[in-house]
C-alpha positions as a Markdown table, in Angstrom:
| # | Residue | x | y | z |
|---|---|---|---|---|
| 1 | Met | -160.1 | -102.4 | -35.7 |
| 2 | Ser | -159.7 | -101.4 | -32.5 |
| 3 | Thr | -159.8 | -104.1 | -29.9 |
| 4 | Gly | -159.4 | -102.1 | -26.8 |
| 5 | Ala | -161.8 | -100.6 | -24.1 |
| 6 | Thr | -163.9 | -97.9 | -25.4 |
| 7 | Glu | -165.5 | -95.6 | -22.9 |
| 8 | Leu | -169.6 | -95.1 | -23.5 |
| 9 | Asp | -172.1 | -91.7 | -22.5 |
| 10 | Arg | -173.9 | -93.8 | -20.0 |
| 11 | Pro | -177.1 | -91.8 | -20.0 |
| 12 | Val | -177.6 | -92.7 | -23.3 |
| 13 | Pro | -178.8 | -96.5 | -24.2 |
| 14 | Leu | -175.7 | -98.3 | -24.7 |
| 15 | Tyr | -176.4 | -100.2 | -27.7 |
| 16 | Met | -177.4 | -97.1 | -29.7 |
| 17 | Gln | -173.9 | -95.6 | -29.0 |
| 18 | Val | -172.7 | -99.3 | -30.2 |
| 19 | Ala | -174.5 | -99.3 | -33.4 |
| 20 | Arg | -173.4 | -95.6 | -33.7 |
| 21 | Gln | -169.8 | -96.1 | -33.5 |
| 22 | Leu | -169.7 | -99.4 | -35.9 |
| 23 | Arg | -171.9 | -97.3 | -38.4 |
| 24 | Ala | -169.2 | -94.3 | -38.5 |
| 25 | Gln | -166.6 | -97.4 | -39.0 |
| 26 | Ile | -168.4 | -98.3 | -42.1 |
| 27 | Ala | -169.1 | -95.1 | -42.8 |
| 28 | Ala | -165.4 | -94.0 | -42.6 |
| 29 | Gly | -164.4 | -97.4 | -44.7 |
| 30 | Asp | -162.9 | -99.1 | -41.7 |
| 31 | Leu | -165.2 | -101.8 | -41.8 |
| 32 | Arg | -166.2 | -102.7 | -45.4 |
| 33 | Asp | -168.5 | -105.1 | -47.5 |
| 34 | Gly | -168.1 | -108.5 | -45.7 |
| 35 | Asp | -165.4 | -107.4 | -43.2 |
| 36 | Arg | -166.4 | -109.3 | -39.7 |
| 37 | Leu | -168.5 | -107.1 | -37.3 |
| 38 | Pro | -167.6 | -107.7 | -33.5 |
| 39 | Ser | -168.9 | -111.0 | -32.1 |
| 40 | Gln | -171.4 | -110.4 | -29.1 |
| 41 | Arg | -168.4 | -111.3 | -26.7 |
| 42 | Glu | -166.1 | -108.8 | -28.4 |
| 43 | Met | -168.4 | -106.1 | -28.2 |
| 44 | Met | -169.0 | -107.2 | -24.0 |
| 45 | Ala | -165.3 | -107.4 | -23.6 |
| 46 | Arg | -164.5 | -103.7 | -25.4 |
| 47 | Trp | -167.5 | -101.9 | -24.5 |
| 48 | His | -168.4 | -103.1 | -20.8 |
| 49 | Ile | -171.9 | -104.3 | -22.1 |
| 50 | Ser | -173.8 | -107.1 | -21.6 |
| 51 | Met | -174.8 | -110.1 | -23.7 |
| 52 | Gln | -178.3 | -108.7 | -23.8 |
| 53 | Thr | -177.1 | -105.0 | -24.9 |
| 54 | Ala | -174.7 | -106.7 | -27.5 |
| 55 | Ser | -177.2 | -108.9 | -28.7 |
| 56 | Lys | -179.4 | -105.7 | -29.5 |
| 57 | Val | -176.3 | -104.1 | -31.3 |
| 58 | Ile | -176.7 | -107.0 | -33.8 |
| 59 | Gly | -180.6 | -106.5 | -34.0 |
| 60 | Ala | -180.0 | -102.8 | -34.6 |
| 61 | Met | -177.2 | -102.9 | -37.3 |
| 62 | Lys | -179.4 | -105.7 | -39.1 |
| 63 | Thr | -182.9 | -103.7 | -39.2 |
| 64 | Glu | -180.7 | -101.0 | -40.8 |
| 65 | Gly | -179.5 | -103.6 | -43.6 |
| 66 | Leu | -176.0 | -102.8 | -42.3 |
| 67 | Ala | -175.2 | -106.4 | -41.3 |
| 68 | Val | -175.9 | -110.0 | -42.2 |
| 69 | Pro | -175.5 | -113.1 | -40.8 |
| 70 | Ser | -172.7 | -115.3 | -42.4 |
| 71 | Val | -171.3 | -119.0 | -42.7 |
| 72 | Gly | -170.6 | -119.9 | -39.0 |
| 73 | Arg | -172.3 | -117.6 | -36.5 |
| 74 | Asp | -170.3 | -114.2 | -37.6 |
| 75 | Thr | -172.1 | -111.2 | -38.6 |
| 76 | Val | -170.8 | -109.4 | -41.4 |
| 77 | Val | -171.1 | -105.9 | -43.4 |
| 78 | Ala | -173.9 | -105.9 | -45.8 |
| 79 | Pro | -173.3 | -105.1 | -49.2 |
| 80 | Gly | -173.7 | -101.5 | -50.0 |
| 81 | Ala | -173.7 | -100.8 | -46.3 |
| 82 | Ala | -171.6 | -97.3 | -46.7 |
| 83 | Ala | -173.7 | -96.4 | -49.5 |
| 84 | Arg | -176.7 | -96.8 | -47.5 |
| 85 | Ile | -175.3 | -94.4 | -44.7 |
| 86 | Ala | -174.1 | -91.8 | -47.1 |
| 87 | Ala | -177.4 | -91.9 | -49.0 |
| 88 | Ala | -179.4 | -91.4 | -45.5 |
| 89 | Ala | -177.4 | -88.5 | -44.3 |
| 90 | Gln | -177.7 | -87.3 | -47.5 |
| 91 | Gly | -181.1 | -86.7 | -47.2 |
| 92 | Thr | -180.8 | -85.5 | -44.0 |
| 93 | Ala | -178.6 | -82.6 | -45.0 |
| 94 | His | -180.5 | -81.8 | -48.1 |
| 95 | Ala | -184.1 | -81.8 | -45.8 |
| 96 | Arg | -182.3 | -79.7 | -42.9 |
| 97 | Ala | -180.3 | -77.2 | -45.5 |
| 98 | Gly | -183.6 | -76.7 | -47.6 |
| 99 | Ser | -181.3 | -76.6 | -50.4 |
| 100 | Pro | -183.1 | -77.0 | -53.8 |
| 101 | Arg | -180.0 | -78.7 | -55.2 |
| 102 | Pro | -181.1 | -82.4 | -56.7 |
| 103 | Ala | -180.1 | -85.3 | -55.0 |
| 104 | Leu | -177.2 | -87.4 | -56.4 |
| 105 | Ser | -179.0 | -90.4 | -55.8 |
| 106 | Thr | -182.0 | -92.0 | -54.9 |
| 107 | Ala | -182.5 | -90.9 | -51.7 |
| 108 | Val | -184.9 | -89.5 | -48.8 |
| 109 | Thr | -185.6 | -85.7 | -49.9 |
| 110 | Ser | -188.4 | -84.4 | -48.4 |
| 111 | Ser | -190.7 | -85.3 | -45.4 |
| 112 | Ala | -194.0 | -84.5 | -43.5 |
| 113 | Ala | -195.0 | -86.1 | -40.9 |
| 114 | Gly | -198.3 | -84.8 | -38.5 |
| 115 | Lys | -202.1 | -86.1 | -37.2 |
| 116 | Ala | -204.5 | -87.3 | -39.8 |
| 117 | Ala | -207.6 | -89.1 | -39.7 |
| 118 | Ala | -207.0 | -92.8 | -40.6 |
| 119 | Pro | -209.1 | -94.0 | -43.6 |
| 120 | Gly | -211.4 | -97.2 | -42.9 |
| 121 | Pro | -208.8 | -100.1 | -44.5 |
| 122 | Val | -205.5 | -98.2 | -42.5 |
| 123 | Ala | -208.0 | -97.8 | -39.2 |
| 124 | Glu | -208.9 | -101.4 | -39.3 |
| 125 | Ile | -205.0 | -102.3 | -40.0 |
| 126 | Leu | -203.9 | -100.1 | -37.2 |
| 127 | Gly | -206.4 | -101.7 | -34.8 |
| 128 | Ile | -208.4 | -98.0 | -34.2 |
| 129 | Pro | -211.6 | -96.7 | -34.9 |
| 130 | Ser | -212.4 | -95.6 | -38.6 |
| 131 | Gly | -211.2 | -91.8 | -38.8 |
| 132 | Arg | -209.7 | -91.6 | -35.4 |
| 133 | Arg | -206.5 | -89.2 | -35.7 |
| 134 | Ala | -203.4 | -91.3 | -35.9 |
| 135 | Leu | -199.6 | -90.6 | -37.0 |
| 136 | Arg | -199.1 | -90.3 | -40.8 |
| 137 | Arg | -196.2 | -89.8 | -41.9 |
| 138 | Thr | -195.0 | -88.9 | -45.7 |
| 139 | Glu | -191.6 | -89.4 | -47.5 |
| 140 | Thr | -190.7 | -88.7 | -51.1 |
| 141 | Arg | -187.3 | -90.3 | -52.6 |
| 142 | Ser | -186.0 | -88.7 | -55.8 |
| 143 | Asn | -183.0 | -89.2 | -58.2 |
| 144 | Asp | -180.9 | -86.2 | -59.7 |
| 145 | Gly | -183.9 | -83.9 | -58.6 |
| 146 | Gln | -186.8 | -85.9 | -60.1 |
| 147 | Pro | -189.3 | -87.7 | -57.5 |
| 148 | Val | -189.3 | -91.1 | -58.2 |
| 149 | Ser | -191.4 | -92.8 | -55.5 |
| 150 | Ile | -193.8 | -91.7 | -52.3 |
| 151 | Thr | -194.4 | -93.6 | -49.0 |
| 152 | Val | -196.9 | -92.7 | -46.7 |
| 153 | Ser | -196.8 | -94.6 | -43.3 |
| 154 | Trp | -199.0 | -94.9 | -40.4 |
| 155 | Tyr | -198.5 | -95.8 | -36.9 |
| 156 | Pro | -200.4 | -97.3 | -34.1 |
| 157 | Pro | -200.6 | -95.2 | -31.3 |
| 158 | Ala | -198.3 | -97.4 | -29.3 |
| 159 | Ile | -195.4 | -97.1 | -31.6 |
| 160 | Ala | -196.2 | -93.2 | -32.1 |
| 161 | Asp | -195.9 | -92.5 | -28.6 |
| 162 | Arg | -192.8 | -94.1 | -28.1 |
| 163 | Ala | -191.1 | -93.0 | -30.8 |
| 164 | Ala | -191.6 | -89.2 | -30.6 |
| 165 | Arg | -189.5 | -88.5 | -33.8 |
| 166 | Leu | -191.4 | -90.0 | -36.3 |
| 167 | Ala | -193.6 | -86.6 | -36.3 |
| 168 | Asp | -190.6 | -84.7 | -37.0 |
| 169 | Ser | -190.9 | -83.9 | -40.5 |
| 170 | Gln | -187.2 | -84.8 | -41.8 |
| 171 | Pro | -185.6 | -87.7 | -42.5 |
| 172 | Leu | -184.7 | -90.0 | -39.8 |
| 173 | Pro | -180.9 | -91.5 | -40.8 |
| 174 | Gly | -181.3 | -95.1 | -41.4 |
| 175 | Gly | -184.9 | -95.1 | -41.9 |
| 176 | Thr | -188.0 | -95.3 | -39.7 |
| 177 | Leu | -187.8 | -98.9 | -38.5 |
| 178 | Ala | -184.0 | -98.3 | -37.5 |
| 179 | Tyr | -185.3 | -95.4 | -35.9 |
| 180 | Ile | -188.2 | -97.1 | -34.1 |
| 181 | Ala | -185.8 | -100.3 | -33.2 |
| 182 | Glu | -183.6 | -97.6 | -31.1 |
| 183 | Ala | -186.4 | -96.0 | -29.7 |
| 184 | Thr | -188.5 | -98.8 | -28.7 |
| 185 | Ala | -185.9 | -101.7 | -28.4 |
| 186 | Thr | -188.5 | -103.2 | -30.7 |
| 187 | Arg | -187.0 | -104.5 | -33.8 |
| 188 | Ala | -189.4 | -105.8 | -37.3 |
| 189 | Thr | -188.8 | -109.3 | -37.7 |
| 190 | Arg | -191.7 | -109.9 | -40.2 |
| 191 | Ala | -193.0 | -108.0 | -43.5 |
| 192 | Asp | -196.3 | -108.5 | -45.3 |
| 193 | Glu | -196.0 | -107.1 | -48.9 |
| 194 | Asp | -198.6 | -106.6 | -51.4 |
| 195 | Tyr | -197.8 | -105.6 | -54.7 |
| 196 | Ala | -200.2 | -103.8 | -57.6 |
| 197 | Ala | -200.3 | -101.9 | -60.8 |
| 198 | Ala | -202.5 | -99.0 | -61.0 |
| 199 | Pro | -202.9 | -95.6 | -62.6 |
| 200 | Ala | -201.8 | -92.9 | -60.7 |
| 201 | Asp | -204.7 | -90.8 | -59.1 |
| 202 | Asp | -204.6 | -86.9 | -58.9 |
| 203 | Glu | -202.5 | -86.4 | -55.8 |
| 204 | Thr | -199.7 | -89.1 | -56.5 |
| 205 | Ala | -199.6 | -88.0 | -59.9 |
| 206 | Ala | -198.7 | -84.3 | -58.4 |
| 207 | Ala | -196.4 | -85.3 | -55.8 |
| 208 | Leu | -194.5 | -87.5 | -58.3 |
| 209 | Gly | -194.5 | -85.2 | -61.1 |
| 210 | Ile | -196.3 | -87.6 | -63.6 |
| 211 | Thr | -199.9 | -87.2 | -65.7 |
| 212 | Pro | -202.8 | -88.6 | -63.2 |
| 213 | Gly | -203.6 | -91.8 | -64.8 |
| 214 | Ser | -200.0 | -92.7 | -65.4 |
| 215 | Pro | -199.0 | -96.6 | -64.7 |
| 216 | Val | -197.5 | -96.6 | -60.8 |
| 217 | Leu | -196.3 | -99.7 | -58.5 |
| 218 | Ala | -198.0 | -99.9 | -55.5 |
| 219 | Ile | -196.8 | -101.2 | -52.5 |
| 220 | Arg | -198.4 | -102.0 | -49.2 |
| 221 | Thr | -196.3 | -103.3 | -46.5 |
| 222 | Arg | -197.1 | -104.1 | -43.1 |
| 223 | His | -194.1 | -104.5 | -40.4 |
| 224 | Tyr | -194.2 | -106.7 | -37.3 |
| 225 | Ala | -192.2 | -107.6 | -34.1 |
| 226 | Ala | -191.4 | -110.9 | -33.2 |
| 227 | Asp | -194.8 | -110.8 | -30.8 |
| 228 | Gly | -196.8 | -109.6 | -33.6 |
| 229 | Glu | -197.0 | -106.3 | -32.7 |
| 230 | Leu | -197.8 | -103.8 | -35.8 |
| 231 | Leu | -194.7 | -101.1 | -36.1 |
| 232 | Gln | -195.8 | -99.6 | -39.2 |
| 233 | Tyr | -197.9 | -99.8 | -42.2 |
| 234 | Ala | -196.8 | -98.0 | -45.3 |
| 235 | Glu | -198.3 | -97.5 | -48.6 |
| 236 | Thr | -195.3 | -96.9 | -51.4 |
| 237 | Thr | -196.3 | -95.7 | -55.1 |
| 238 | Val | -193.3 | -95.5 | -57.9 |
| 239 | Ser | -193.2 | -94.5 | -60.9 |
| 240 | Ala | -192.6 | -96.2 | -64.3 |
| 241 | Gly | -189.5 | -96.8 | -65.5 |
| 242 | His | -187.9 | -96.8 | -61.7 |
| 243 | Gly | -186.8 | -99.8 | -59.9 |
| 244 | Tyr | -188.3 | -101.0 | -56.3 |
| 245 | Ser | -185.3 | -103.2 | -54.3 |
| 246 | Arg | -185.5 | -105.1 | -51.2 |
| 247 | Thr | -182.6 | -107.1 | -49.1 |
| 248 | Tyr | -184.0 | -109.9 | -47.6 |
| 249 | Val | -182.8 | -112.1 | -44.7 |
| 250 | Ile | -184.2 | -115.6 | -45.0 |
| 251 | Thr | -183.6 | -117.6 | -41.6 |
| 252 | Gly | -185.1 | -120.8 | -40.7 |
| 253 | Asn | -185.6 | -124.6 | -42.0 |
């Protein structure tokens, strides 16, 4: 890994540029699973950035699932980081090209976004009146061309206004939470999840290519910032026979 000073393009937020360079090194294999990432002081010397900016870089990498803390105070490349970057890039390429070719691994293969009237329970979570229009984003994940899960995400107006690309009907490399962290300088620090087994309704069954009433796993997730601000509310439905995995970093005593 190079230790010389690296020039940055000042009009672009500096922590975003540093995070992108580190992602590129992971994707290229220059940084592998378990390799130590530059410390905040090393980032300050190499990229001529502040301690606060270096801290944002580490936060963004952790939010994207590309970095985890290790023994001591080091931050290292997370297991499977390169595969996650490749999967996100593959999903974006499929969406832009409009190719009907099946995905080779589970990745976001289609996205749709726009304003919609928020149902009562969703509006309550978002803190808006029932029926008010809010940004709604739908992403479908596929495995070998077969849809395996669909996620419908809703965003509070304050987040939608500050993170404009959430309204783009195409996958976001690194995922929505990573983009929110980049666009708003606010990252998710807590996730509340509810799980339930349920029969697929007609709309969900059609999206996943299964028979209505088939068993599915329903996951409802609320992502919050450190100050308690809601960043995203998501409802994910996974068809039977497919797994749903999450990686958590546990902190505290």
